[in-house]
C-alpha positions as CSV (number, residue, x, y, z in Angstrom):
1,M,0.0,0.0,0.0
2,L,1.1,3.5,-0.6
3,K,0.8,6.5,1.7
4,I,-1.5,9.0,0.1
5,R,0.4,12.1,1.1
6,N,4.0,11.2,-0.1
7,R,3.3,8.2,-2.3
8,K,5.8,6.2,-0.2
9,E,5.4,2.6,0.7
10,K,4.9,2.0,4.5
11,I,7.8,0.5,6.4
12,R,6.5,-2.9,7.6
13,T,9.6,-4.7,8.8
14,W,12.4,-4.0,11.2
15,E,15.0,-4.8,8.6
16,K,13.6,-2.2,6.2
17,M,13.4,0.4,9.1
18,K,17.1,-0.3,10.0
19,T,18.1,0.1,6.4
20,K,16.2,3.4,6.0
21,L,17.7,4.8,9.3
22,K,21.2,3.8,8.4
23,A,20.9,5.4,5.0
24,R,19.5,8.6,6.6
25,F,21.7,9.1,9.6
26,L,25.0,7.2,9.2
27,P,27.9,8.7,7.2
28,S,28.9,6.8,4.2
29,S,32.3,5.9,5.7
30,Y,30.8,4.5,8.9
31,V,31.1,0.8,8.1
32,L,34.6,1.2,6.5
33,D,35.8,3.1,9.5
34,S,34.4,0.4,11.8
35,Y,36.1,-2.3,9.8
36,A,39.4,-0.5,10.1
37,Q,38.9,-0.1,13.8
38,L,38.2,-3.8,14.2
39,H,41.1,-4.8,12.0
40,N,43.5,-2.6,14.0
41,L,42.1,-3.4,17.4
42,T,44.8,-4.3,19.9
43,Q,44.5,-5.0,23.7
44,D,47.3,-2.6,24.6
45,H,46.5,-1.4,28.2
46,M,42.9,-2.7,28.2
47,S,41.8,-5.5,30.4
48,V,40.7,-8.7,28.7
49,N,37.1,-7.9,29.6
50,G,37.5,-4.3,28.2
51,Y,39.1,-5.7,25.0
52,T,36.3,-8.2,24.6
53,R,33.6,-5.6,25.0
54,E,35.3,-3.3,22.4
55,F,35.7,-6.3,20.0
56,E,32.0,-7.2,20.4
57,K,30.9,-3.6,20.0
58,L,32.9,-3.3,16.7
59,L,31.4,-6.6,15.5
60,I,28.0,-5.1,16.0
61,K,28.9,-1.8,14.3
62,C,30.3,-3.8,11.3
63,D,27.1,-5.9,11.3
64,I,29.2,-9.1,11.5
65,H,27.3,-12.2,12.6
66,E,29.8,-15.0,13.0
67,P,29.6,-18.2,15.1
68,E,30.8,-17.6,18.6
69,E,33.8,-19.9,18.2
70,L,35.1,-17.8,15.3
71,M,34.6,-14.5,17.2
72,H,36.6,-15.8,20.2
73,G,39.3,-17.1,17.9
74,E,39.7,-13.7,16.2
75,A,39.8,-12.0,19.5
76,H,42.4,-14.5,20.8
77,L,44.6,-13.8,17.7
78,N,44.3,-10.0,18.2
79,V,45.3,-10.4,21.9
80,Q,48.3,-12.5,20.9
81,R,49.3,-10.0,18.3
82,S,49.0,-7.0,20.7
83,T,50.8,-8.9,23.5
84,K,53.7,-9.5,21.2
85,V,53.8,-5.8,20.1
86,Y,53.5,-4.7,23.8
87,G,56.3,-7.1,24.8
88,A,58.5,-5.8,22.0
89,K,57.9,-2.2,23.1
90,N,58.8,-3.0,26.7
91,K,61.9,-4.9,25.8
92,G,63.2,-1.9,23.8
93,L,62.8,-3.7,20.4
């Protein structure tokens, strides 16, 4: 059905509403920026819980829906990578 005033179709699903809201209010670079943040995320001085929260927040921002085992594997790899970088910085390397 069409709205009489604007001749626009009514939004009847949550998915369509999300799509319309994202198009209207998010900058075009939002997803790319979020992917870059996710890719470059390191634990540094965050606690494991803090890192995990940030990782999960970025997954949501990127609209990534992976099985839980894969998410934890990626988080574990990022923690290992940041631990190596942090250790190298502290050893003067």
